[in-house]
C-alpha positions in Angstrom: 1.4 -14.1 -13.4 4.4 -16.4 -13.1 4.6 -18.5 -10.0 7.8 -16.8 -9.0 6.1 -13.4 -9.2 3.1 -14.6 -7.3 5.3 -16.0 -4.5 7.0 -12.6 -4.2 3.6 -10.9 -3.9 2.6 -13.2 -1.1 5.9 -12.7 0.7 5.4 -9.0 0.4 1.9 -9.3 1.9 3.3 -11.4 4.8 6.0 -8.8 5.5 3.6 -5.9 5.4 1.2 -7.7 7.7 4.0 -8.5 10.2 5.1 -4.9 10.2 1.5 -3.7 10.7 1.2 -6.1 13.7 4.5 -5.1 15.2 6.1 -8.5 14.5 9.3 -9.5 12.8 8.7 -10.9 9.3 10.7 -14.0 10.1 8.1 -15.0 12.8 5.7 -16.2 10.0 6.5 -18.9 7.6 4.7 -19.6 4.3 3.3 -23.1 3.5 2.7 -23.3 -0.2 -0.5 -25.3 -0.8 0.0 -27.4 -3.9 -3.1 -29.5 -3.9 -4.6 -30.2 -7.3 -1.6 -28.6 -9.0 0.9 -30.8 -10.9 4.4 -31.7 -9.8 5.7 -29.4 -12.4 4.2 -26.4 -10.6 5.8 -27.5 -7.4 9.2 -27.7 -9.2 8.6 -24.1 -10.5 7.8 -22.9 -6.9 10.8 -24.8 -5.6 13.0 -23.0 -8.2 11.6 -19.7 -7.0 12.6 -20.5 -3.4 9.6 -22.3 -1.8 10.6 -25.2 0.4 7.4 -26.2 2.3 4.4 -27.7 0.4 1.0 -28.7 1.7 -1.3 -31.4 0.3 -5.0 -32.0 1.2 -5.5 -35.4 -0.3 -3.4 -38.4 0.8 -3.2 -40.2 -2.5 -2.4 -37.1 -4.5 0.1 -36.0 -1.9 1.9 -39.4 -1.9 2.0 -39.4 -5.7 3.7 -36.0 -5.7 6.2 -37.0 -3.0 7.2 -40.0 -5.2 7.2 -37.8 -8.4 9.5 -35.3 -6.7 11.7 -37.8 -4.9 14.8 -36.0 -6.1 13.8 -33.0 -4.0 13.6 -35.2 -0.8 15.6 -33.6 2.0 15.3 -30.2 0.4 11.5 -29.8 0.9 9.0 -30.4 3.6 5.8 -32.2 2.9 2.8 -31.2 5.0 -0.6 -33.0 5.0 -3.2 -30.4 5.8 -6.4 -32.3 4.8 -8.4 -34.9 6.6 -6.8 -38.2 7.5 -8.6 -41.5 7.9 -7.2 -44.1 10.1 -6.8 -46.6 7.3 -4.4 -44.2 5.5 -2.1 -43.4 8.4 0.8 -45.7 7.5 1.8 -44.2 4.1 1.4 -40.8 5.6 3.6 -41.7 8.6 6.2 -43.0 6.2 6.2 -40.2 3.7 5.2 -36.8 5.2 7.1 -34.5 7.5 4.1 -32.8 9.0 0.4 -33.6 9.6 -1.8 -30.6 10.5 -5.1 -32.4 10.7 -4.9 -34.6 13.8 -8.3 -34.4 15.6 -8.6 -37.7 17.5 -6.3 -39.9 19.6 -6.6 -43.0 17.4 -5.1 -41.1 14.4 -2.2 -39.9 16.6 -1.5 -43.3 18.1 -1.4 -44.9 14.6 0.9 -42.3 13.3 3.2 -42.7 16.3 3.2 -46.5 15.9 3.8 -46.4 12.1 6.4 -43.6 11.9 9.6 -45.4 10.9 12.3 -45.4 13.6 15.0 -44.2 11.3 13.0 -41.0 10.4 12.8 -37.9 12.6 9.7 -37.6 14.7 6.6 -36.7 12.7 5.5 -33.1 13.3 1.8 -32.8 14.1 -0.7 -30.1 14.7 -4.2 -30.5 16.2 -7.0 -29.3 14.0 -9.5 -27.1 15.8 -13.0 -26.4 14.5 -13.0 -22.9 15.9 -16.2 -21.9 14.1 -18.1 -25.0 15.2 -19.3 -25.7 11.7 -20.9 -29.1 11.2 -19.2 -29.5 7.8 -15.7 -29.1 9.1 -13.3 -31.5 10.7 -11.5 -30.7 13.9 -11.8 -30.6 17.7 -14.1 -28.2 19.5 -11.9 -25.8 21.6 -13.0 -27.3 24.9 -11.6 -30.7 23.8 -8.2 -29.5 22.7 -6.2 -29.5 25.9 -6.9 -33.0 26.9 -5.9 -34.4 23.5 -2.9 -32.1 23.3 -1.4 -33.6 26.5 -2.1 -37.2 25.3 -0.5 -36.5 21.9 2.5 -34.7 23.3 3.3 -37.9 25.3 3.4 -40.2 22.3 6.7 -41.5 20.9 7.8 -40.7 17.3 5.6 -37.6 17.2 6.4 -34.0 18.0 3.3 -31.9 18.8 4.0 -28.5 17.2 0.8 -26.6 17.7 -2.7 -26.0 16.3 -4.3 -25.5 12.9 -7.7 -24.1 12.0 -9.7 -22.9 9.0 -11.9 -20.0 10.4 -15.2 -19.3 8.7 -14.8 -16.5 6.2 -16.7 -13.3 6.9 -16.8 -10.4 9.4 -16.2 -12.8 12.3 -13.0 -14.2 11.0 -10.7 -12.0 13.0 -12.4 -12.9 16.2 -11.9 -16.6 15.4 -8.3 -16.1 14.6 -7.9 -14.3 18.0 -9.7 -17.2 19.8 -7.2 -19.6 18.2 -4.3 -17.5 19.3 -5.7 -17.4 22.9 -6.1 -21.2 22.9 -2.6 -21.6 21.6 -1.2 -19.4 24.4 -3.3 -21.2 27.0 -1.8 -24.6 26.0 1.7 -23.2 26.2 0.9 -21.9 29.7 0.0 -25.5 30.6 3.6 -26.5 29.8 3.2 -27.7 26.3 6.2 -26.7 24.1 4.3 -25.5 21.1 5.7 -23.2 18.4 3.2 -23.4 15.5 -0.1 -21.7 14.9 -1.1 -22.7 11.4 -3.7 -20.1 10.6 -4.6 -17.9 7.6 -4.9 -18.5 3.8 -4.9 -16.4 0.7 -7.9 -14.2 1.7 -7.3 -13.8 5.4 -3.6 -14.0 6.1 -3.4 -10.4 7.3 -6.1 -11.1 10.0 -4.3 -14.3 10.9 -0.9 -12.6 11.3 -2.5 -9.8 13.3 -3.9 -12.4 15.7 -0.6 -14.3 16.0 -0.3 -17.0 13.3 3.2 -18.4 12.7 2.4 -20.2 9.5 0.0 -19.2 6.7 -1.2 -21.6 4.0 -1.5 -20.2 0.5 -2.2 -21.9 -2.7 -4.5 -20.2 -5.3 -2.8 -16.8 -4.9 0.5 -18.5 -5.9 -0.5 -21.1 -8.5 -3.7 -19.5 -9.8 -7.4 -20.5 -9.5 -8.1 -24.3 -9.3 
């Protein structure tokens, strides 16, 4: 299936999930995950209307940002994979969003290294909602303290939370737990607007729970 057709299928799924959840379709945005796919595929998705792209790996993402420099200002680049402290500078200089902040040191370095002439870097805190040893992210009990620290840093804008729930029958409950955590932080006075939750296989559950941004790659570009 052509990328343009696959994009339309996903948009239709998002709309249907929103209707089923009693939500307006424009309350959920689509982040197109382009990791491992070439710049030419990103261009094809851009031509089909996609404007936000997610990369998991810093070096691959930076190379794509450079390759597609002519689209700068028309697209948003999101880093959704793990970020090591020794790679924060190029990320702070090139990306528009980072979804995977899970410790203060990373946030402080991003704040310090974000160029003054650029808009604040949008960040989400990554939560290990399923408490899997193999996954990055904060445990839910540790989120609020870091959220308040990050929200106070210059050159950053704390937008919300991101998670990758464990697939399976318990996924919906994990999505709902993330939504509850998100609402609790807002109740504490944090101006959050983004719950980055849901992928190709579980976007309906995520939208039902309250996700505002779903991250979809293979269902658009094909299997990796």
